[in-house]
N, CA, C and O atoms as CSV, one atom per row, in Angstrom:
chain,resi,resn,atom,element,x,y,z
A,1,MET,N,N,109.584,95.952,99.214
A,1,MET,CA,C,108.515,96.928,99.326
A,1,MET,C,C,107.793,96.719,100.655
A,1,MET,O,O,107.604,95.588,101.102
A,2,ARG,N,N,107.407,97.786,101.257
A,2,ARG,CA,C,106.688,97.749,102.529
A,2,ARG,C,C,105.386,98.537,102.360
A,2,ARG,O,O,105.390,99.649,101.833
A,3,LEU,N,N,104.273,97.950,102.813
A,3,LEU,CA,C,103.003,98.646,102.721
A,3,LEU,C,C,102.970,99.814,103.701
A,3,LEU,O,O,103.510,99.730,104.804
A,4,SER,N,N,102.341,100.883,103.288
A,4,SER,CA,C,102.178,102.038,104.163
A,4,SER,C,C,101.159,101.710,105.251
A,4,SER,O,O,100.380,100.765,105.128
A,5,THR,N,N,101.179,102.494,106.298
A,5,THR,CA,C,100.192,102.359,107.362
A,5,THR,C,C,98.789,102.560,106.792
A,5,THR,O,O,97.841,101.899,107.216
A,6,PHE,N,N,98.663,103.471,105.832
A,6,PHE,CA,C,97.364,103.737,105.213
A,6,PHE,C,C,96.823,102.468,104.551
A,6,PHE,O,O,95.650,102.136,104.719
A,7,SER,N,N,97.663,101.764,103.805
A,7,SER,CA,C,97.221,100.515,103.162
A,7,SER,C,C,96.917,99.437,104.193
A,7,SER,O,O,95.944,98.696,104.056
A,8,ASP,N,N,97.748,99.352,105.221
A,8,ASP,CA,C,97.525,98.392,106.300
A,8,ASP,C,C,96.157,98.627,106.935
A,8,ASP,O,O,95.374,97.691,107.094
A,9,TYR,N,N,95.873,99.872,107.295
A,9,TYR,CA,C,94.590,100.199,107.904
A,9,TYR,C,C,93.439,99.961,106.932
A,9,TYR,O,O,92.362,99.532,107.345
A,10,SER,N,N,93.652,100.233,105.660
A,10,SER,CA,C,92.609,99.987,104.653
A,10,SER,C,C,92.246,98.510,104.614
A,10,SER,O,O,91.067,98.157,104.594
A,11,LEU,N,N,93.245,97.658,104.605
A,11,LEU,CA,C,92.982,96.227,104.585
A,11,LEU,C,C,92.303,95.776,105.874
A,11,LEU,O,O,91.418,94.921,105.846
A,12,ARG,N,N,92.717,96.350,107.006
A,12,ARG,CA,C,92.085,96.004,108.282
A,12,ARG,C,C,90.596,96.370,108.279
A,12,ARG,O,O,89.761,95.592,108.741
A,13,VAL,N,N,90.275,97.540,107.765
A,13,VAL,CA,C,88.875,97.970,107.691
A,13,VAL,C,C,88.084,97.014,106.800
A,13,VAL,O,O,87.009,96.554,107.182
A,14,LEU,N,N,88.610,96.719,105.625
A,14,LEU,CA,C,87.896,95.843,104.698
A,14,LEU,C,C,87.708,94.449,105.282
A,14,LEU,O,O,86.643,93.850,105.135
A,15,LEU,N,N,88.742,93.928,105.946
A,15,LEU,CA,C,88.624,92.609,106.568
A,15,LEU,C,C,87.578,92.615,107.681
A,15,LEU,O,O,86.766,91.696,107.783
A,16,TYR,N,N,87.602,93.641,108.502
A,16,TYR,CA,C,86.650,93.734,109.604
A,16,TYR,C,C,85.217,93.765,109.066
A,16,TYR,O,O,84.339,93.061,109.564
A,17,LEU,N,N,85.000,94.583,108.056
A,17,LEU,CA,C,83.661,94.681,107.467
A,17,LEU,C,C,83.269,93.388,106.764
A,17,LEU,O,O,82.115,92.963,106.821
A,18,GLY,N,N,84.234,92.770,106.105
A,18,GLY,CA,C,83.958,91.524,105.406
A,18,GLY,C,C,83.606,90.381,106.340
A,18,GLY,O,O,82.843,89.487,105.974
A,19,GLU,N,N,84.162,90.409,107.551
A,19,GLU,CA,C,83.878,89.356,108.522
A,19,GLU,C,C,82.555,89.588,109.252
A,19,GLU,O,O,82.077,88.711,109.971
A,20,ARG,N,N,81.977,90.753,109.068
A,20,ARG,CA,C,80.716,91.098,109.724
A,20,ARG,C,C,79.747,91.656,108.674
A,20,ARG,O,O,79.471,92.856,108.656
A,21,PRO,N,N,79.234,90.786,107.804
A,21,PRO,CA,C,78.450,91.263,106.660
A,21,PRO,C,C,77.069,91.815,106.995
A,21,PRO,O,O,76.489,92.539,106.185
A,22,SER,N,N,76.534,91.495,108.157
A,22,SER,CA,C,75.189,92.003,108.452
A,22,SER,C,C,75.284,93.220,109.362
A,22,SER,O,O,76.080,93.252,110.301
A,23,GLY,N,N,74.477,94.199,109.072
A,23,GLY,CA,C,74.441,95.401,109.890
A,23,GLY,C,C,75.516,96.407,109.519
A,23,GLY,O,O,76.304,96.199,108.595
A,24,LEU,N,N,75.524,97.495,110.260
A,24,LEU,CA,C,76.473,98.578,110.047
A,24,LEU,C,C,77.493,98.579,111.185
A,24,LEU,O,O,77.156,98.286,112.332
A,25,ILE,N,N,78.711,98.903,110.865
A,25,ILE,CA,C,79.816,98.898,111.821
A,25,ILE,C,C,80.323,100.329,111.973
A,25,ILE,O,O,80.429,101.061,110.989
A,26,SER,N,N,80.630,100.721,113.188
A,26,SER,CA,C,81.153,102.072,113.412
A,26,SER,C,C,82.680,102.099,113.294
A,26,SER,O,O,83.360,101.095,113.503
A,27,ILE,N,N,83.180,103.262,112.957
A,27,ILE,CA,C,84.628,103.451,112.920
A,27,ILE,C,C,85.204,103.204,114.310
A,27,ILE,O,O,86.280,102.623,114.448
A,28,GLY,N,N,84.489,103.646,115.335
A,28,GLY,CA,C,84.946,103.439,116.706
A,28,GLY,C,C,85.111,101.969,117.052
A,28,GLY,O,O,86.055,101.595,117.747
A,29,GLU,N,N,84.203,101.139,116.573
A,29,GLU,CA,C,84.289,99.697,116.838
A,29,GLU,C,C,85.545,99.112,116.188
A,29,GLU,O,O,86.267,98.332,116.810
A,30,ILE,N,N,85.796,99.490,114.949
A,30,ILE,CA,C,86.983,98.984,114.248
A,30,ILE,C,C,88.251,99.487,114.932
A,30,ILE,O,O,89.198,98.727,115.132
A,31,ALA,N,N,88.265,100.766,115.288
A,31,ALA,CA,C,89.431,101.358,115.949
A,31,ALA,C,C,89.703,100.658,117.284
A,31,ALA,O,O,90.855,100.372,117.612
A,32,ALA,N,N,88.648,100.385,118.051
A,32,ALA,CA,C,88.817,99.720,119.336
A,32,ALA,C,C,89.355,98.302,119.160
A,32,ALA,O,O,90.242,97.874,119.899
A,33,TRP,N,N,88.821,97.581,118.187
A,33,TRP,CA,C,89.252,96.203,117.960
A,33,TRP,C,C,90.733,96.149,117.591
A,33,TRP,O,O,91.474,95.318,118.116
A,34,HIS,N,N,91.160,97.021,116.701
A,34,HIS,CA,C,92.549,97.007,116.237
A,34,HIS,C,C,93.471,97.882,117.086
A,34,HIS,O,O,94.685,97.903,116.883
A,35,GLU,N,N,92.876,98.605,118.045
A,35,GLU,CA,C,93.636,99.510,118.911
A,35,GLU,C,C,94.432,100.526,118.095
A,35,GLU,O,O,95.635,100.709,118.279
A,36,ILE,N,N,93.709,101.178,117.186
A,36,ILE,CA,C,94.314,102.227,116.360
A,36,ILE,C,C,93.452,103.479,116.427
A,36,ILE,O,O,92.303,103.431,116.865
A,37,SER,N,N,94.000,104.569,116.001
A,37,SER,CA,C,93.366,105.880,116.092
A,37,SER,C,C,92.111,105.991,115.218
A,37,SER,O,O,92.121,105.636,114.039
A,38,GLU,N,N,91.030,106.493,115.827
A,38,GLU,CA,C,89.800,106.737,115.066
A,38,GLU,C,C,90.019,107.792,113.991
A,38,GLU,O,O,89.474,107.682,112.892
A,39,SER,N,N,90.812,108.811,114.300
A,39,SER,CA,C,91.022,109.876,113.308
A,39,SER,C,C,91.762,109.342,112.084
A,39,SER,O,O,91.467,109.755,110.963
A,40,HIS,N,N,92.712,108.435,112.277
A,40,HIS,CA,C,93.386,107.818,111.132
A,40,HIS,C,C,92.389,106.994,110.320
A,40,HIS,O,O,92.380,107.040,109.090
A,41,LEU,N,N,91.548,106.239,111.033
A,41,LEU,CA,C,90.568,105.403,110.333
A,41,LEU,C,C,89.547,106.227,109.571
A,41,LEU,O,O,89.058,105.798,108.526
A,42,MET,N,N,89.222,107.396,110.078
A,42,MET,CA,C,88.265,108.254,109.365
A,42,MET,C,C,88.803,108.612,107.980
A,42,MET,O,O,88.061,108.590,106.998
A,43,LYS,N,N,90.085,108.939,107.904
A,43,LYS,CA,C,90.706,109.253,106.610
A,43,LYS,C,C,90.703,108.038,105.702
A,43,LYS,O,O,90.429,108.143,104.506
A,44,VAL,N,N,91.009,106.891,106.273
A,44,VAL,CA,C,91.034,105.647,105.505
A,44,VAL,C,C,89.646,105.333,104.960
A,44,VAL,O,O,89.492,105.028,103.777
A,45,VAL,N,N,88.638,105.408,105.823
A,45,VAL,CA,C,87.264,105.091,105.419
A,45,VAL,C,C,86.767,106.068,104.362
A,45,VAL,O,O,86.082,105.667,103.421
A,46,LEU,N,N,87.100,107.322,104.506
A,46,LEU,CA,C,86.717,108.318,103.501
A,46,LEU,C,C,87.291,107.936,102.138
A,46,LEU,O,O,86.594,107.993,101.126
A,47,HIS,N,N,88.560,107.549,102.120
A,47,HIS,CA,C,89.207,107.148,100.868
A,47,HIS,C,C,88.568,105.860,100.313
A,47,HIS,O,O,88.294,105.763,99.117
A,48,LEU,N,N,88.338,104.889,101.184
A,48,LEU,CA,C,87.719,103.635,100.732
A,48,LEU,C,C,86.317,103.881,100.185
A,48,LEU,O,O,85.879,103.206,99.254
A,49,GLY,N,N,85.620,104.844,100.765
A,49,GLY,CA,C,84.303,105.214,100.254
A,49,GLY,C,C,84.388,105.848,98.879
A,49,GLY,O,O,83.607,105.521,97.985
A,50,ARG,N,N,85.349,106.763,98.713
A,50,ARG,CA,C,85.542,107.407,97.400
A,50,ARG,C,C,85.909,106.393,96.322
A,50,ARG,O,O,85.523,106.537,95.162
A,51,CYS,N,N,86.659,105.370,96.718
A,51,CYS,CA,C,87.075,104.334,95.762
A,51,CYS,C,C,85.967,103.317,95.483
A,51,CYS,O,O,86.086,102.493,94.577
A,52,GLY,N,N,84.896,103.383,96.266
A,52,GLY,CA,C,83.769,102.492,96.036
A,52,GLY,C,C,83.829,101.165,96.764
A,52,GLY,O,O,83.051,100.266,96.444
A,53,TYR,N,N,84.722,101.004,97.731
A,53,TYR,CA,C,84.825,99.745,98.468
A,53,TYR,C,C,83.911,99.713,99.697
A,53,TYR,O,O,83.435,98.652,100.101
A,54,VAL,N,N,83.675,100.882,100.279
A,54,VAL,CA,C,82.911,100.978,101.514
A,54,VAL,C,C,81.728,101.907,101.294
A,54,VAL,O,O,81.839,102.953,100.653
A,55,GLN,N,N,80.608,101.498,101.838
A,55,GLN,CA,C,79.403,102.326,101.809
A,55,GLN,C,C,79.220,102.886,103.216
A,55,GLN,O,O,79.277,102.152,104.203
A,56,THR,N,N,78.998,104.192,103.291
A,56,THR,CA,C,78.808,104.823,104.593
A,56,THR,C,C,77.377,105.307,104.721
A,56,THR,O,O,76.779,105.804,103.767
A,57,VAL,N,N,76.841,105.149,105.925
A,57,VAL,CA,C,75.500,105.621,106.234
A,57,VAL,C,C,75.653,106.607,107.382
A,57,VAL,O,O,76.129,106.247,108.458
A,58,ARG,N,N,75.252,107.840,107.153
A,58,ARG,CA,C,75.395,108.890,108.165
A,58,ARG,C,C,74.205,108.920,109.112
A,58,ARG,O,O,73.149,108.344,108.853
A,59,GLY,N,N,74.424,109.616,110.216
A,59,GLY,CA,C,73.342,109.850,111.158
A,59,GLY,C,C,73.253,108.800,112.248
A,59,GLY,O,O,74.063,107.877,112.324
A,60,LYS,N,N,72.233,108.972,113.098
A,60,LYS,CA,C,72.032,108.041,114.193
A,60,LYS,C,C,71.764,106.646,113.639
A,60,LYS,O,O,70.939,106.468,112.742
A,61,GLY,N,N,72.454,105.688,114.172
A,61,GLY,CA,C,72.305,104.319,113.683
A,61,GLY,C,C,73.086,104.062,112.420
A,61,GLY,O,O,72.961,102.993,111.823
A,62,GLY,N,N,73.900,105.030,111.995
A,62,GLY,CA,C,74.690,104.876,110.782
A,62,GLY,C,C,75.930,104.034,111.020
A,62,GLY,O,O,76.149,103.506,112.110
A,63,GLY,N,N,76.716,103.924,109.994
A,63,GLY,CA,C,77.948,103.147,110.093
A,63,GLY,C,C,78.474,102.789,108.722
A,63,GLY,O,O,78.193,103.461,107.731
A,64,LEU,N,N,79.235,101.727,108.687
A,64,LEU,CA,C,79.916,101.297,107.458
A,64,LEU,C,C,79.533,99.873,107.101
A,64,LEU,O,O,79.158,99.074,107.959
A,65,ARG,N,N,79.635,99.580,105.829
A,65,ARG,CA,C,79.522,98.216,105.337
A,65,ARG,C,C,80.252,98.156,104.005
A,65,ARG,O,O,80.516,99.184,103.382
A,66,LEU,N,N,80.567,96.967,103.584
A,66,LEU,CA,C,81.198,96.809,102.279
A,66,LEU,C,C,80.213,97.215,101.189
A,66,LEU,O,O,79.017,96.945,101.296
A,67,ALA,N,N,80.707,97.849,100.165
A,67,ALA,CA,C,79.863,98.255,99.048
A,67,ALA,C,C,79.690,97.129,98.031
A,67,ALA,O,O,78.800,97.178,97.182
A,68,HIS,N,N,80.550,96.114,98.125
A,68,HIS,CA,C,80.513,94.972,97.196
A,68,HIS,C,C,80.771,93.693,97.981
A,68,HIS,O,O,81.319,93.749,99.081
A,69,PRO,N,N,80.390,92.555,97.444
A,69,PRO,CA,C,80.734,91.293,98.110
A,69,PRO,C,C,82.259,91.144,98.197
A,69,PRO,O,O,82.974,91.610,97.310
A,70,PRO,N,N,82.755,90.505,99.246
A,70,PRO,CA,C,84.207,90.342,99.391
A,70,PRO,C,C,84.893,89.713,98.173
A,70,PRO,O,O,86.042,90.038,97.872
A,71,ALA,N,N,84.206,88.831,97.486
A,71,ALA,CA,C,84.796,88.182,96.309
A,71,ALA,C,C,84.986,89.149,95.145
A,71,ALA,O,O,85.711,88.844,94.198
A,72,ALA,N,N,84.342,90.312,95.209
A,72,ALA,CA,C,84.459,91.306,94.136
A,72,ALA,C,C,85.504,92.377,94.442
A,72,ALA,O,O,85.680,93.306,93.655
A,73,ILE,N,N,86.197,92.259,95.570
A,73,ILE,CA,C,87.200,93.255,95.959
A,73,ILE,C,C,88.582,92.629,95.839
A,73,ILE,O,O,88.992,91.835,96.686
A,74,GLY,N,N,89.288,92.992,94.786
A,74,GLY,CA,C,90.611,92.442,94.518
A,74,GLY,C,C,91.691,93.132,95.343
A,74,GLY,O,O,91.684,94.354,95.495
A,75,LEU,N,N,92.614,92.341,95.871
A,75,LEU,CA,C,93.676,92.901,96.715
A,75,LEU,C,C,94.616,93.810,95.940
A,75,LEU,O,O,94.996,94.873,96.430
A,76,GLY,N,N,94.990,93.405,94.751
A,76,GLY,CA,C,95.868,94.249,93.947
A,76,GLY,C,C,95.237,95.592,93.651
A,76,GLY,O,O,95.903,96.626,93.704
A,77,GLU,N,N,93.962,95.577,93.342
A,77,GLU,CA,C,93.231,96.815,93.043
A,77,GLU,C,C,93.201,97.735,94.270
A,77,GLU,O,O,93.421,98.941,94.156
A,78,VAL,N,N,92.926,97.153,95.441
A,78,VAL,CA,C,92.886,97.956,96.672
A,78,VAL,C,C,94.244,98.606,96.914
A,78,VAL,O,O,94.316,99.800,97.203
A,79,LEU,N,N,95.307,97.837,96.799
A,79,LEU,CA,C,96.638,98.391,97.068
A,79,LEU,C,C,97.046,99.432,96.034
A,79,LEU,O,O,97.758,100.381,96.361
A,80,ARG,N,N,96.611,99.269,94.807
A,80,ARG,CA,C,96.894,100.310,93.809
A,80,ARG,C,C,96.192,101.625,94.169
A,80,ARG,O,O,96.673,102.707,93.833
A,81,GLN,N,N,95.051,101.517,94.855
A,81,GLN,CA,C,94.288,102.699,95.254
A,81,GLN,C,C,94.802,103.323,96.551
A,81,GLN,O,O,94.590,104.512,96.790
A,82,THR,N,N,95.473,102.532,97.389
A,82,THR,CA,C,95.871,103.038,98.704
A,82,THR,C,C,97.363,103.358,98.819
A,82,THR,O,O,97.761,104.117,99.703
A,83,GLU,N,N,98.169,102.806,97.964
A,83,GLU,CA,C,99.605,103.095,97.989
A,83,GLU,C,C,99.900,104.254,97.033
A,83,GLU,O,O,99.269,104.379,95.983
A,84,THR,N,N,100.846,105.082,97.401
A,84,THR,CA,C,101.190,106.223,96.547
A,84,THR,C,C,102.500,106.033,95.806
A,84,THR,O,O,102.789,106.770,94.863
A,85,ASP,N,N,103.295,105.057,96.216
A,85,ASP,CA,C,104.620,104.922,95.621
A,85,ASP,C,C,105.021,103.452,95.532
A,85,ASP,O,O,105.160,102.774,96.550
A,86,PHE,N,N,105.200,102.981,94.343
A,86,PHE,CA,C,105.655,101.606,94.135
A,86,PHE,C,C,107.104,101.556,93.650
A,86,PHE,O,O,107.580,100.507,93.219
A,87,ALA,N,N,107.790,102.670,93.720
A,87,ALA,CA,C,109.196,102.691,93.308
A,87,ALA,C,C,110.010,101.864,94.283
A,87,ALA,O,O,110.062,102.174,95.474
A,88,MET,N,N,110.638,100.829,93.791
A,88,MET,CA,C,111.425,99.955,94.649
A,88,MET,C,C,112.849,100.464,94.821
A,88,MET,O,O,113.592,99.962,95.665
A,89,ALA,N,N,113.226,101.439,94.039
A,89,ALA,CA,C,114.558,102.049,94.141
A,89,ALA,C,C,114.455,103.488,93.640
A,89,ALA,O,O,113.514,103.840,92.929
A,90,ASP,N,N,115.423,104.309,94.014
A,90,ASP,CA,C,115.409,105.712,93.600
A,90,ASP,C,C,115.396,105.874,92.088
A,90,ASP,O,O,114.863,106.858,91.576
A,91,CYS,N,N,115.972,104.931,91.376
A,91,CYS,CA,C,116.070,105.069,89.922
A,91,CYS,C,C,114.726,104.911,89.210
A,91,CYS,O,O,114.636,105.161,88.008
A,92,PHE,N,N,113.687,104.503,89.926
A,92,PHE,CA,C,112.364,104.406,89.302
A,92,PHE,C,C,111.793,105.785,89.016
A,92,PHE,O,O,110.989,105.947,88.098
A,93,GLY,N,N,112.197,106.771,89.787
A,93,GLY,CA,C,111.698,108.126,89.588
A,93,GLY,C,C,112.457,108.836,88.483
A,93,GLY,O,O,113.409,108.300,87.917
A,94,THR,N,N,112.023,110.042,88.188
A,94,THR,CA,C,112.666,110.800,87.113
A,94,THR,C,C,113.633,111.850,87.634
A,94,THR,O,O,114.383,112.434,86.852
A,95,THR,N,N,113.633,112.101,88.935
A,95,THR,CA,C,114.486,113.165,89.481
A,95,THR,C,C,115.837,112.654,89.962
A,95,THR,O,O,116.730,113.450,90.251
A,96,TYR,N,N,115.994,111.368,90.049
A,96,TYR,CA,C,117.246,110.799,90.546
A,96,TYR,C,C,118.247,110.654,89.392
A,96,TYR,O,O,118.011,109.882,88.463
A,97,PRO,N,N,119.333,111.373,89.447
A,97,PRO,CA,C,120.326,111.234,88.368
A,97,PRO,C,C,121.167,109.981,88.577
A,97,PRO,O,O,121.943,109.903,89.530
A,98,CYS,N,N,121.020,109.027,87.711
A,98,CYS,CA,C,121.755,107.770,87.842
A,98,CYS,C,C,122.835,107.687,86.762
A,98,CYS,O,O,122.540,107.786,85.571
A,99,ARG,N,N,124.063,107.509,87.179
A,99,ARG,CA,C,125.197,107.446,86.243
A,99,ARG,C,C,125.179,106.200,85.366
A,99,ARG,O,O,125.762,106.194,84.282
A,100,ILE,N,N,124.517,105.154,85.825
A,100,ILE,CA,C,124.537,103.912,85.038
A,100,ILE,C,C,123.200,103.608,84.360
A,100,ILE,O,O,122.987,102.512,83.840
A,101,ASP,N,N,122.308,104.598,84.376
A,101,ASP,CA,C,121.027,104.419,83.694
A,101,ASP,C,C,121.304,104.164,82.214
A,101,ASP,O,O,122.104,104.867,81.597
A,102,GLY,N,N,120.665,103.195,81.671
A,102,GLY,CA,C,120.891,102.852,80.274
A,102,GLY,C,C,121.712,101.580,80.127
A,102,GLY,O,O,121.542,100.845,79.154
A,103,ILE,N,N,122.592,101.312,81.072
A,103,ILE,CA,C,123.353,100.063,81.028
A,103,ILE,C,C,123.025,99.151,82.211
A,103,ILE,O,O,123.339,97.961,82.188
A,104,CYS,N,N,122.394,99.712,83.241
A,104,CYS,CA,C,122.049,98.950,84.446
A,104,CYS,C,C,120.806,98.111,84.196
A,104,CYS,O,O,119.847,98.576,83.581
A,105,ARG,N,N,120.827,96.904,84.663
A,105,ARG,CA,C,119.683,96.009,84.483
A,105,ARG,C,C,118.837,95.870,85.747
A,105,ARG,O,O,117.812,95.187,85.736
A,106,ILE,N,N,119.255,96.508,86.827
A,106,ILE,CA,C,118.535,96.381,88.092
A,106,ILE,C,C,117.107,96.917,87.960
A,106,ILE,O,O,116.158,96.288,88.429
A,107,LYS,N,N,116.960,98.059,87.332
A,107,LYS,CA,C,115.642,98.679,87.197
A,107,LYS,C,C,114.663,97.726,86.504
A,107,LYS,O,O,113.518,97.595,86.936
A,108,GLY,N,N,115.097,97.077,85.456
A,108,GLY,CA,C,114.241,96.129,84.739
A,108,GLY,C,C,113.864,94.929,85.585
A,108,GLY,O,O,112.724,94.467,85.548
A,109,VAL,N,N,114.825,94.425,86.349
A,109,VAL,CA,C,114.557,93.272,87.211
A,109,VAL,C,C,113.572,93.654,88.316
A,109,VAL,O,O,112.644,92.902,88.612
A,110,LEU,N,N,113.776,94.816,88.919
A,110,LEU,CA,C,112.867,95.268,89.975
A,110,LEU,C,C,111.464,95.531,89.425
A,110,LEU,O,O,110.469,95.239,90.088
A,111,HIS,N,N,111.388,96.076,88.229
A,111,HIS,CA,C,110.081,96.292,87.596
A,111,HIS,C,C,109.386,94.944,87.360
A,111,HIS,O,O,108.185,94.809,87.598
A,112,GLU,N,N,110.133,93.971,86.902
A,112,GLU,CA,C,109.576,92.634,86.684
A,112,GLU,C,C,109.095,92.027,88.007
A,112,GLU,O,O,108.046,91.384,88.047
A,113,ALA,N,N,109.845,92.226,89.073
A,113,ALA,CA,C,109.459,91.715,90.391
A,113,ALA,C,C,108.166,92.379,90.865
A,113,ALA,O,O,107.292,91.715,91.423
A,114,LEU,N,N,108.050,93.675,90.645
A,114,LEU,CA,C,106.842,94.398,91.029
A,114,LEU,C,C,105.636,93.866,90.253
A,114,LEU,O,O,104.561,93.675,90.821
A,115,GLN,N,N,105.818,93.633,88.967
A,115,GLN,CA,C,104.733,93.078,88.146
A,115,GLN,C,C,104.335,91.695,88.649
A,115,GLN,O,O,103.150,91.361,88.674
A,116,ALA,N,N,105.317,90.891,89.050
A,116,ALA,CA,C,105.031,89.553,89.571
A,116,ALA,C,C,104.260,89.643,90.887
A,116,ALA,O,O,103.344,88.857,91.130
A,117,MET,N,N,104.631,90.602,91.732
A,117,MET,CA,C,103.923,90.791,92.988
A,117,MET,C,C,102.447,91.116,92.717
A,117,MET,O,O,101.561,90.559,93.364
A,118,PHE,N,N,102.186,92.009,91.771
A,118,PHE,CA,C,100.807,92.361,91.471
A,118,PHE,C,C,100.062,91.225,90.774
A,118,PHE,O,O,98.844,91.109,90.910
A,119,LEU,N,N,100.768,90.404,90.044
A,119,LEU,CA,C,100.130,89.235,89.451
A,119,LEU,C,C,99.581,88.330,90.551
A,119,LEU,O,O,98.476,87.801,90.434
A,120,VAL,N,N,100.351,88.159,91.608
A,120,VAL,CA,C,99.895,87.358,92.743
A,120,VAL,C,C,98.754,88.070,93.467
A,120,VAL,O,O,97.713,87.466,93.723
A,121,LEU,N,N,98.940,89.343,93.799
A,121,LEU,CA,C,97.899,90.084,94.513
A,121,LEU,C,C,96.591,90.124,93.734
A,121,LEU,O,O,95.512,90.048,94.321
A,122,ASP,N,N,96.685,90.243,92.420
A,122,ASP,CA,C,95.481,90.296,91.590
A,122,ASP,C,C,94.746,88.960,91.536
A,122,ASP,O,O,93.594,88.901,91.105
A,123,SER,N,N,95.399,87.903,91.965
A,123,SER,CA,C,94.743,86.594,91.955
A,123,SER,C,C,93.972,86.321,93.248
A,123,SER,O,O,93.355,85.266,93.392
A,124,TYR,N,N,94.007,87.271,94.190
A,124,TYR,CA,C,93.297,87.115,95.458
A,124,TYR,C,C,92.267,88.223,95.646
A,124,TYR,O,O,92.430,89.345,95.166
A,125,THR,N,N,91.206,87.869,96.360
A,125,THR,CA,C,90.184,88.849,96.717
A,125,THR,C,C,90.086,88.921,98.238
A,125,THR,O,O,90.702,88.136,98.958
A,126,LEU,N,N,89.308,89.872,98.696
A,126,LEU,CA,C,89.062,90.000,100.129
A,126,LEU,C,C,88.480,88.698,100.684
A,126,LEU,O,O,88.796,88.310,101.809
A,127,ALA,N,N,87.644,88.034,99.916
A,127,ALA,CA,C,87.033,86.776,100.368
A,127,ALA,C,C,88.088,85.728,100.699
A,127,ALA,O,O,87.893,84.921,101.607
A,128,ASP,N,N,89.196,85.733,99.979
A,128,ASP,CA,C,90.262,84.767,100.234
A,128,ASP,C,C,90.940,84.984,101.582
A,128,ASP,O,O,91.558,84.066,102.120
A,129,LEU,N,N,90.831,86.178,102.122
A,129,LEU,CA,C,91.502,86.511,103.380
A,129,LEU,C,C,90.608,86.398,104.602
A,129,LEU,O,O,91.098,86.447,105.731
A,130,LEU,N,N,89.317,86.248,104.401
A,130,LEU,CA,C,88.400,86.253,105.534
A,130,LEU,C,C,88.546,84.995,106.377
A,130,LEU,O,O,88.801,83.904,105.868
A,131,ALA,N,N,88.377,85.181,107.684
A,131,ALA,CA,C,88.514,84.089,108.643
A,131,ALA,C,C,87.351,83.120,108.526
A,131,ALA,O,O,86.283,83.452,108.012
A,132,ASP,N,N,87.587,81.930,109.011
A,132,ASP,CA,C,86.529,80.943,109.127
A,132,ASP,C,C,85.505,81.494,110.125
A,132,ASP,O,O,85.875,81.832,111.249
A,133,PRO,N,N,84.216,81.592,109.737
A,133,PRO,CA,C,83.211,82.191,110.629
A,133,PRO,C,C,83.141,81.533,112.010
A,133,PRO,O,O,82.773,82.187,112.986
A,134,ASP,N,N,83.490,80.248,112.102
A,134,ASP,CA,C,83.432,79.555,113.390
A,134,ASP,C,C,84.556,79.977,114.332
A,134,ASP,O,O,84.453,79.765,115.540
A,135,THR,N,N,85.622,80.566,113.806
A,135,THR,CA,C,86.747,80.972,114.648
A,135,THR,C,C,86.822,82.479,114.814
A,135,THR,O,O,87.769,82.985,115.417
A,136,LEU,N,N,85.853,83.197,114.298
A,136,LEU,CA,C,85.862,84.657,114.318
A,136,LEU,C,C,85.581,85.206,115.716
A,136,LEU,O,O,84.547,84.889,116.303
A,137,PRO,N,N,86.491,86.030,116.259
A,137,PRO,CA,C,86.209,86.680,117.546
A,137,PRO,C,C,85.314,87.895,117.295
A,137,PRO,O,O,85.787,88.916,116.795
A,138,LEU,N,N,84.047,87.796,117.632
A,138,LEU,CA,C,83.084,88.831,117.280
A,138,LEU,C,C,83.088,90.032,118.212
A,138,LEU,O,O,82.635,91.105,117.815
A,139,ALA,N,N,83.569,89.894,119.406
A,139,ALA,CA,C,83.529,91.011,120.351
A,139,ALA,C,C,84.801,91.830,120.253
A,139,ALA,O,O,85.889,91.293,120.047
A,140,THR,N,N,84.652,93.125,120.404
A,140,THR,CA,C,85.830,93.976,120.483
A,140,THR,C,C,86.424,93.822,121.874
A,140,THR,O,O,85.709,93.425,122.794
A,141,PRO,N,N,87.701,94.122,122.061
A,141,PRO,CA,C,88.298,93.988,123.387
A,141,PRO,C,C,87.531,94.768,124.451
A,141,PRO,O,O,87.388,94.289,125.576
A,142,ALA,N,N,87.038,95.954,124.121
A,142,ALA,CA,C,86.305,96.766,125.088
A,142,ALA,C,C,85.028,96.055,125.526
A,142,ALA,O,O,84.693,96.061,126.710
A,143,ARG,N,N,84.320,95.450,124.595
A,143,ARG,CA,C,83.082,94.747,124.929
A,143,ARG,C,C,83.379,93.492,125.749
A,143,ARG,O,O,82.638,93.168,126.677
A,144,GLU,N,N,84.458,92.786,125.411
A,144,GLU,CA,C,84.835,91.599,126.156
A,144,GLU,C,C,85.116,91.952,127.598
A,144,GLU,O,O,84.665,91.256,128.508
A,145,ASP,N,N,85.864,93.037,127.822
A,145,ASP,CA,C,86.186,93.481,129.172
A,145,ASP,C,C,84.911,93.817,129.937
A,145,ASP,O,O,84.807,93.507,131.123
A,146,ALA,N,N,83.952,94.438,129.284
A,146,ALA,CA,C,82.713,94.836,129.937
A,146,ALA,C,C,81.904,93.613,130.371
A,146,ALA,O,O,81.254,93.640,131.416
A,147,ARG,N,N,81.940,92.553,129.583
A,147,ARG,CA,C,81.186,91.346,129.933
A,147,ARG,C,C,81.755,90.643,131.156
A,147,ARG,O,O,81.021,90.012,131.916
A,148,HIS,N,N,83.067,90.755,131.342
A,148,HIS,CA,C,83.715,90.068,132.455
A,148,HIS,C,C,83.768,90.929,133.707
A,148,HIS,O,O,84.241,90.472,134.748
A,149,ALA,N,N,83.297,92.152,133.627
A,149,ALA,CA,C,83.347,93.044,134.799
A,149,ALA,C,C,82.226,92.784,135.764
A,149,ALA,O,O,82.132,93.451,136.795
């Protein structure tokens, strides 16, 4: 299984916010740090807000922050909200006509593997992934460049 770009960006946003718990963070700051598109991040942040992971403050001086402490945000839960397809093979769906369905054991094994993956993911929270505060690079690349100019 491979995570979608949407899930990857979702985790990046949550990690960035989790590493900077005070104040509000702009989408532009996160996009600049990770060197990814602001428009993609806007969609991600909107979804994370709807799911209750991110709190958004509009207007001048607005921005983003985590809606819950990092220890309350489970990784398995986030990925269930951001991924659209966990089918590990075509036979997981209902439209794929499989000649050996009913006698094949692959589907059961893959389902068991998926359950095991979520068992592991459910045992971790965002807090488990956060960097040591002493090693955290707080400046975005754009700000770092400006300081050295």
